C-alpha positions, 0 to 999 in steps of 0.5 A: 531436211530431218532433225534426230532428236533428243528422247531424254533430257541430257547432258551430249557426252561424245558426238559420234557423227561428223558433217558430211556423213552418210547415215541410215535409220539406227545409226549412232550420232549422238551421246547423251549421259543422264543420271549415269545410264548412256543414251545414243541418239540415232538417225531416223533416215538414210541421208547424211549429216548436215549440220552437227546442232549440239558441243560435247557438253551442252545440256538437252532437253526431251524433243531437242533437235541434236543433228539435221540431216538431208534426205534428200541426197542419195544414200 
């Protein structure tokens, strides 16, 4: 499993991915909002979304995992 992590302190504005979705590197998973800017959290690797670890409106800290990706399943 690989975690997609927040790169900045922010509010989870929108969750784009759903559990089971197939994703590839750079695919947007979650949009964070900080200081009126939208910052996407993207998939770091090919795989399937295993678990969404946050909810909309939640505050996350830099480095917090937001989505868990199962990279053992062929993408």
